[in-house]
RODO-2510 file (C-alpha; in nm, 4 decimals, decimal comma):
residues 159
     n   res          X          Y          Z
     1     m     0,0247    -0,2975     0,1436
     2     e    -0,1746    -0,5623     0,2745
     3     a    -0,3815    -0,5934    -0,0873
     4     t    -0,0327    -0,5528    -0,3052
     5     l     0,1339    -0,8457    -0,0672
     6     r    -0,2023    -1,0883    -0,1026
     7     a    -0,1836    -1,0112    -0,4789
     8     v     0,2145    -1,0437    -0,4762
     9     w     0,1388    -1,3869    -0,3200
    10     l    -0,0677    -1,5058    -0,5656
    11     y     0,1483    -1,4211    -0,8467
    12     l     0,4743    -1,5400    -0,7129
    13     t     0,3243    -1,8766    -0,6114
    14     g    -0,0301    -1,9504    -0,8011
    15     t    -0,1897    -1,9952    -0,4817
    16     k    -0,4139    -1,7579    -0,2486
    17     a    -0,2790    -1,6170    -0,0011
    18     p    -0,2905    -1,7099     0,3070
    19     a    -0,4432    -1,6162     0,6147
    20     s    -0,1525    -1,4407     0,7422
    21     l    -0,1695    -1,2099     0,5208
    22     l    -0,5463    -1,1549     0,5858
    23     e    -0,4644    -0,9648     0,8333
    24     f    -0,0685    -0,8901     0,8199
    25     k    -0,0555    -0,6655     1,1486
    26     p     0,3081    -0,5483     1,1346
    27     v     0,1969    -0,3150     0,8805
    28     r    -0,1065    -0,1581     1,0496
    29     g    -0,1160     0,0910     1,2444
    30     l    -0,0161     0,5204     1,3099
    31     a     0,3519     0,4746     1,3790
    32     g     0,4806     0,7134     1,0929
    33     v     0,7175     0,3872     1,0050
    34     r     0,6037    -0,0077     0,9974
    35     e     0,8369    -0,2489     0,8555
    36     a     0,7821    -0,6183     0,8174
    37     s     0,9708    -0,8848     0,6333
    38     l     0,7555    -1,1817     0,5240
    39     e     0,8664    -1,5123     0,3121
    40     i     0,6970    -1,5892    -0,0223
    41     d     0,7867    -1,8669    -0,2532
    42     g     1,1720    -1,8738    -0,0610
    43     k     1,2060    -1,5113    -0,1186
    44     l     1,2373    -1,3155     0,1892
    45     l     1,0902    -1,0106     0,1283
    46     g     1,1060    -0,6911     0,3195
    47     v     0,8489    -0,4051     0,3290
    48     a     0,7797    -0,0592     0,4917
    49     v     0,4837     0,1485     0,5201
    50     v     0,5923     0,5050     0,6237
    51     h     0,2913     0,7930     0,6548
    52     g     0,3288     1,1475     0,6726
    53     t     0,5270     1,4036     0,5393
    54     g     0,7945     1,4239     0,7613
    55     t     0,8688     1,0756     0,8347
    56     v     0,9977     0,9904     0,4881
    57     r     1,3460     1,2173     0,4476
    58     p     1,4645     1,0132     0,7449
    59     i     1,3860     0,6690     0,5838
    60     l     1,5018     0,7751     0,2446
    61     d     1,8024     0,8530     0,3796
    62     e     1,9084     0,5205     0,5033
    63     i     1,8286     0,3547     0,2310
    64     l     2,0702     0,5799     0,0147
    65     k     2,3003     0,5479     0,2759
    66     g     2,3000     0,1571     0,2460
    67     n     2,1592     0,0995     0,5941
    68     v     1,8167    -0,0277     0,4779
    69     k     1,6603    -0,2352     0,2070
    70     y     1,3100    -0,2930     0,1495
    71     d     1,1244    -0,4547    -0,1543
    72     f     0,7991    -0,2406    -0,1632
    73     i     0,7414     0,0616     0,0173
    74     e     0,4269     0,2591     0,0852
    75     v     0,4650     0,5820     0,1092
    76     m     0,1099     0,7964     0,1976
    77     a     0,1441     1,1825     0,2755
    78     c    -0,1630     1,1671     0,5595
    79     p    -0,1118     1,0275     0,8852
    80     g    -0,2991     0,7152     0,8814
    81     g    -0,3223     0,7534     0,4837
    82     c    -0,5892     0,8567     0,3325
    83     i    -0,7866     0,7832     0,6010
    84     g    -0,6212     1,0697     0,7634
    85     g    -0,5994     1,3324     0,4627
    86     g    -0,7728     1,6554     0,3672
    87     g    -1,0947     1,5510     0,2318
    88     q    -1,2017     1,4302     0,5746
    89     p    -1,4157     1,5390     0,8748
    90     k    -1,1949     1,7099     1,1159
    91     p    -1,4341     1,7148     1,4052
    92     n    -1,2101     1,8725     1,6413
    93     g    -1,2051     2,2268     1,4687
    94     n    -0,7985     2,2531     1,4612
    95     g    -0,8053     2,1763     1,1210
    96     r    -0,6805     1,7250     1,1466
    97     p    -0,8500     1,4601     1,2720
    98     d    -0,7083     1,3224     1,5991
    99     d    -0,5663     0,9865     1,6293
   100     s    -0,8709     0,8276     1,7730
   101     l    -1,1038     0,9081     1,5092
   102     r    -0,7906     0,7954     1,2921
   103     q    -0,7795     0,4948     1,4377
   104     k    -1,2023     0,4394     1,4614
   105     r    -1,2029     0,4935     1,0820
   106     i    -0,9009     0,2208     0,9986
   107     d    -1,0915    -0,0407     1,2415
   108     g    -1,4096    -0,0012     1,0065
   109     l    -1,2339    -0,0477     0,7110
   110     y    -1,0153    -0,3546     0,8224
   111     t    -1,3474    -0,4837     0,9752
   112     k    -1,5545    -0,4567     0,6252
   113     d    -1,2768    -0,6045     0,4520
   114     e    -1,2604    -0,8737     0,6636
   115     r    -1,6596    -0,9345     0,5016
   116     q    -1,5655    -0,9544     0,2312
   117     t    -1,5763    -1,2409     0,0107
   118     i    -1,3072    -1,0849    -0,2135
   119     r    -0,9769    -1,0671    -0,0479
   120     c    -0,7865    -0,9878    -0,3621
   121     s    -0,7720    -0,7854    -0,6626
   122     a    -0,6699    -1,0374    -0,8955
   123     d    -1,0079    -1,2106    -0,7695
   124     n    -1,2556    -0,9270    -0,8653
   125     p    -1,4018    -1,0958    -1,1609
   126     d    -1,4582    -0,7436    -1,2936
   127     i    -1,0463    -0,7519    -1,3063
   128     k    -1,0257    -1,0557    -1,4518
   129     t    -1,2667    -0,9965    -1,7503
   130     i    -1,0391    -0,6685    -1,8357
   131     y    -0,7365    -0,8532    -1,8325
   132     q    -0,9236    -1,1294    -2,0368
   133     e    -1,0789    -0,8994    -2,3195
   134     f    -0,8467    -0,6121    -2,2896
   135     l    -0,5066    -0,5829    -2,1219
   136     g    -0,4008    -0,9427    -2,1344
   137     k    -0,2606    -1,0333    -1,8674
   138     p    -0,0789    -0,8449    -1,5898
   139     l     0,2564    -0,6393    -1,6944
   140     s     0,1498    -0,6916    -2,0077
   141     p     0,2883    -0,4181    -2,2818
   142     l    -0,0726    -0,2768    -2,3018
   143     s    -0,0795    -0,2561    -1,8817
   144     h     0,1930    -0,1255    -1,8466
   145     e     0,1738     0,1463    -2,1092
   146     l    -0,2225     0,2267    -1,9616
   147     l    -0,1798     0,1205    -1,5649
   148     h     0,1746     0,2187    -1,4422
   149     t     0,3559     0,5837    -1,4553
   150     s     0,7137     0,7004    -1,4250
   151     y     0,8307     1,0362    -1,3020
   152     r     1,1112     1,2281    -1,4522
   153     p     1,2295     1,5910    -1,3610
   154     s     1,0492     1,8784    -1,5239
   155     g     1,2773     2,1623    -1,5008
   156     s     1,3219     2,4144    -1,2119
   157     c     1,0179     2,5038    -0,9966
   158     d     1,1723     2,8526    -0,9816
   159     g     0,9396     2,9428    -1,2476
***
């Protein structure tokens, strides 16, 4: 979420994101749903981070009822996101890492992010080269064709 908001800031304003988006704490943590709003270039954006598949349905129901509106929702199937996913070590023997271990991993990633000199994907020289030499610009027809996906019903799950 934070990386996306940094990029959105850049694309909407043409300037680097402020320090407040380098540590946008309202979207951090292990709560199943985290909500925030922020203003970028005069536009108020509502965002949410949802993790754990059990928390997705209630927030979708609220959206469908018109009770909440978001401009961007990050949905992560695993508690804490990929940091708590199936490929992670499970030292407590029950097949799942506990929240204290998950939080240590999350803290480690945030510490690593804080130490990076490039903190927005649009500043990455390799990404810049790919766009300059091949894709053109973000959201160009070619970048849309190669980097975006869509979903549609594929028929019955009954076989």
